[in-house]
N, C-alpha and C positions, 0 to 999 in steps of 0.2 A: 504494500500499499504506499502511496506517495506521501512522504513525511511533510508536515507543515514547515514553512520557512524558519520560524523562530525555534521550533523544536530541533530542527536540524543543526542550527548554530549552537544551541545549548549542548547538543550531543557532541559536536566538534570541540566545544570548550573543554569539557571534561568527561561527560556522561557519567561521572563519578563512579561509584562501585558498581552501578548497574551496567555500565558499559563493559566493565571487565567480566562480569558474570555472563553477559550475553555472548561475549566472544570466547568463553572458555572452551577448551578443547573437549571433544567427546571420546578421545582415545586414551590409552594408558601410557606408560612411559615410552618415550620416543627418541629416535636418533635426531639430534639437533642440526645435522648437516643439511643444507639446502640442495635440492636437486634441480638443475636447470634444464628446461625443455623448450626448444625453439619451435614455435607454433607457426610462424610465418617469416620467410626469409626475403632477401632482396635478389631479384633476378640478375641484376648487373654486378653481382659480387665478383671480385677478382680471383681467377684460379691461382692457387699457390700450393706448393708441396713442401712439407716440413719433414725432413728425413730424420729418423731416430738418431740421436747423438751418439757418436762413438765414445768409449770410455778408456781412459789411460790404464796402464798396467796396474793391477792391484786395487782398482777403484770398485767398491761395491755400493752402489746407490740404487735403491729400489724405485725412486721417483723417475717417471717417464718424462723427461724435461721437454722433449719434442711434443709429447702428448698434451702437456699444459699449454704450450705455445699454440699448438693446433686448435685446441679448444677455445682459447682466448680469441683467436682470430675469427673463428667460426661464430662465436657469440656476438661479435661486433656487427655481423650481417654484411660487412663490406668485403670480406674474403670468403672464398670457397675452397677450403683445404681439401686436398686429395686424401681419402681414407688411407690409413697406414697399410692395410692389406693390399691396396691396389698399386702401391709404389713399384715401378719397373726395376728399380735398383736402389741401393742405399749407400751412396757415395759419402765419404767422410772428408775428402780433400777435393779441392777445385779440379785437380788433374784427373780425378776419377769420374767426373761428370761426362755422360754421353748426351750432349745437347740435342742430338737428333731425336732420341727417344722421348725426351721431355716435350719437345716441340710437337711431335706427332700426337701427344696426349692433350695439347692445348694449355700446358702449364706456362704461365708467364713469369713467375718468380719461384726460385728454389732456395730453401733454407737448409744449410748443412752445419754441423757443429761437432764439438767434442767437449767432454768433461775431463780435465787434466788435474793432477795433483800440483800444489804449489809449494814453495819453500817454507811457508808459514803453517803448514800442517792442515791447510784448508784445500780449496779447489779453485780452479780457474775455468770459467765457462766461456768457451771460444765459439763464435758462430760467424757465418757469412751468409749474405743475401745476394743471390745471383740473378741477373737478368737472363732468362733462358734464350730469348730471341736474339739479343745482342751478343750473348756469349761472354759477358764480362761480369765482374763483381761490382754490385752497387755499393755495398758498405759491409764492414765487419767490425766486431769488437771483441775484446777480451775483458771479462768481468770477474774480479775476485769474489769468492763467496764461501759459504760454509755449508755443511750438511743441513743444519737447522734452517738456513735461509735459501736453500736451493729453489724451493717453489716460488718464493718472492722474486728471486733472480730471474726465473723463467718468465714470470709476469713482466718484469722490466724488459726482457728481450722482446716479448710480444709488443710492449709499448714502443720500443725503438723501431721495430718493423712497421707498425701502424703509422708512426709519425714520419718516418723516412719516405714511405711509399705514398701516403695520403696527404702529407703536409699538414697533419692535424695531431695534436697531442693525444696519446693513448691513455686509457684510464684503467687498465687491467691490474695495476699494482695498488689500487685504492682499496678501501674497506667500506662496508656498510654496517649500520647499526639497526636493530630491529627488536621488537618485543615478541617473545613466544609465550603461549599460554597452554599449560598442561593440566589435565584433570587426572589425578592419581586414582588408583583402585579404591581408595577410601573416600572418593569424591571430593578431595581437597583440591582447590585450584592453586596452581603455582605459576607465577609470572617471572619471566626472565628477561633482563636486558642483555642482549648479546651483540658481539661484534665478530664479523667474519670477513674473509677476503671477498672481493667483489664477485667472485665465481662461486661463493657459498661455502668454500673449504675453510677448515681451521676455525670453527666457531668457538669463541671464548665467552663465558658468562661473566658479565660485569657486575650484575646484581641479581639476586633471587629473592623473591618476596611472595608472601601469601596475600598481599594487597595489590591492586592494580598499579601498573607502571605505564606511563604515557609519554609521548612527545619527545623522544630523544633528539638532541640537536648537537652537531659537532662544533667545536671551536675551529677557527680558521687554520690553525696549525695541526689539527688532528690530535692533540694531546688530551683534550677534555671532552666530556659529554655532559650537557645539561639535560635534565629530564624531570618529569613529574612523578612523585610517589605518594601513595595513600597510606603509607605504613603507620602514620599517626592518626589514622581514621579521618583525616582531612588532607586535601591536596597541599603539597609543598613542593618547592623547586629545589633540586639538588644539583651540585656540581661534582663530577667525579673524574679523577685521573685515570685514563685508560690503561696506562702501563703499570702504575703502582697500586691502583685500587683505592687510593685515598679519596674520601668524599666528605662534603660538608653540605648542610642545609643552608641555603642562601636567602630564600624567600618563603615565608610561612605566615600563618595567621588565619583568622576566620574568613570564610568565604572562599572564592575561587582564586587559586594560584596556579597558573597554567601557561602553556604554549611559549616556552623560552626560545629565543632566536638570537644567535650571536651576531654582533656587528662585524663588518669585515676586518676591523683592526683588532678584534678580540677583546676590547676593553669594556664593552657594554653588552647587556642583554636587553632585548625587548621582551616584555612578559605581559600577560593578561592577568589583571587583579580586579577583585570586586570589593576592596576594602572600603571604598567610598559608597558602597551600596549598589553599584552598577558595574558590569565588566568594562574595563577601559584598558588602553595600552599605556604601559609605563616603561621607562628606561631605567635599568639598574646598572649603576656604575660598580664594576667588580673591585677596583682598588679601594675606592672610598666607602663602599657598602651603602650607597645612597640611592633613593628612588626619586624619579621625577615623572610626574604625570604628563602624558603626551596628548591624549584625546579627552574631550569633555563633551559628552552627549548622552541623552537618556536611552539611546539604543545600545545594543550589544556591539562592542568593538573587541575583536579578538584575532588570533592567528597572524600575528605580525611577521613580516619578512623584510630584511634590509636590501636596498639596491646595492649592487657591487661597489659603487663609489661611496657608500655610506652616508649619502646625503638625504635620502628619503626613505620612507617605510610604506609598504603596502599592507593592508590588513582587510579582514572581513568585517562588514557591518550591515545591520538591517535597518539602518537609519532611513533608507528610502522606501521601506515597506517590505523588503525581501533581502536576503543575503546577496551582497554585491561586493566587489573589490574597490577600495579607495586608496588613494595615495596622500601622504602628508609629509611635509618637511620637518626637520628636527627642531624648527623654531616654533612648532605647534600651531602653524597657520590653519586655515580652513581646508579640511580634506576635500579632495576632488575625486569624483567617481571615475573609475578606469574602465569598467565593463559595461559597455553600451551594446544594445541589439544582440545580446547573448542569452536571452531568456530570463526566467524568474529566479534562477539560482546559480550563483558563482561564488566559490569559497576557496579558502586555503591556497592563496596564490604563492608561488615560489619563482623567484627570478632565475633565469638562465645565467650562467657564469659571465656572459658578455653583456647582460642587462637588456638585451633586445627582445626577449620573450618572457612571458609569464605562463607557467603551468598552473591550471586551476582545476577544481572539481566543479564540473558543469552539470546542472541537474534540470531535467524536464520531466514530462509525463512518462518517458520511456525508462528513466532511471538516472543514475549518477555516473558520469564518465570523466575521463581526463581530457582536457582540451588545452591547446596552446594558443595564446594570444600574442599577436605582433604588437609590441608596445607603440611603435611609431605610427602605424596606420589603422590600429584597431581591428584588423582582420584576425579571424580565429579559425581553428580547425579542431574538430573532435577526433581524438586518436584511438579511443577504446570504445567497446560496445557491450560491456557486461552490465548487469543491473545495479551493481554497487561497487564502484571504484573510488578509492580515497587516498589521501596522504602522498601526493606526488613529490618527488625529489629528483633534481637533475644530477646526472653524473658531472664531475668537475670539468670535463671537456665539453659538456653540453650536447653530446651526441645521443644520450638515452635518458629516459625518465623511469625511475623505479616507483612503484605504487602498490597499495594494497587492494585486493579484490576478493570476491567470493568465489571459491572453488568447490569441488565436489565434496570435500570434507570440512568446509568452513573457510575462514579467511587465509589467504596465502599471498605471496608477493608475485608481482609480475613486472615486466619492463617492456617499454615500447620506444622505438627510435622517434626522434622529434619530428620526422616526416611521416610517421605512422606505418612505414613499410616493414619494419622488423618487430616481431612480437614474441615474448618469452614468458614462461612461467617458472617461478622459483618456489618450489613446494617442499615442506618437510615430509618425510615418509609417514609420519603420524603427527597429529596435533595441529595447531594453528600458529600463524605468524603474521604480524602486522606492524603498522607505524614505521615504515622504513625511512632511513635517512642516509644518503650517500655521502661518504666522507670526502675530504679534500685530497688533493695530490699529496703524497708522502714527501716529506722534506728530505 
């Protein structure tokens, strides 16, 4: 049933404990690793082959480095890697390449490499990218690494390939944060804030709670997560170090404390508070521990997001009668509506990294979907078509948007390219996952 506008905003604000209960998983203990399934690809994807990397004498590494690179490139939708079993040969050196065979198969670029020991007790990952038709090397690198960081290094290799060939920075070595919900055999609901690689591997639990967790938000340098917890039976905003686990409660008190969003310089948070009786946008100064009210209106103002230059904030408000996106400067001037001619419901706006687009949750009688709005001309495109899509978050290179959607077993994550041509699902084997936030580039 189509939700009313005001109820929908309140649900986005916090949905309080009721939201957590409604999204609780129906399964028992589950594997927390996300599985990615590509549902729609791009016909113009570039043919590429990634040959299994050779290993130096005495090296025993279980990780399939080439497989990680191959999977990353496939997930981007812009490359069409040849399946490993179809490779006509497996050269490890440039001189071993039979260019004629690869040309006959229509392969444009070939990736070869080795994992070698280095003098510091670690490894060196060496790779080359070859232009098959020209018969020459495009580029190559030697990257020192360790057994522990081998998968991350493979992601960096995929980033380099993506950037050198497409002239666009790759985002394979980034991370995502999200909330999982598990219902145990004793019917107890467990919420976890987790961080994983962008491909769903290596999930780490940042916080586990019997009370709902909401709205994770990354700091610009990727070292901190801000989020909402109900562990005190009321919403409070916490800040937590991703590496050390150190955490502190920064905003609490009666009423709503919700929707944290870091400023681009990492010095402030925009938050939604109702301490003055109505949900408004406030700015929280992290160093001084001070609050400054930004919006003043009897309507609900929530879900703030900073422009990349840090000069303005967009937010959701029903001050016009239904939820729409508004923009306001940090001087607290009069907010201006951003979403026109986009129907009765538009909420939870998120800027693209270059500031040229906004991803929003767009609602009409058919349901709630992810749409992208061109800021300059007001044109928009609806990218998804499920009944209930929420929580969009751009990849740091702006190529993809991750979001939450309803799947066969409840809420799961999905991703769509900003042109709508590539679609993926990221699901747990059991349980539910929601509230995704794509982290920044690793420093």
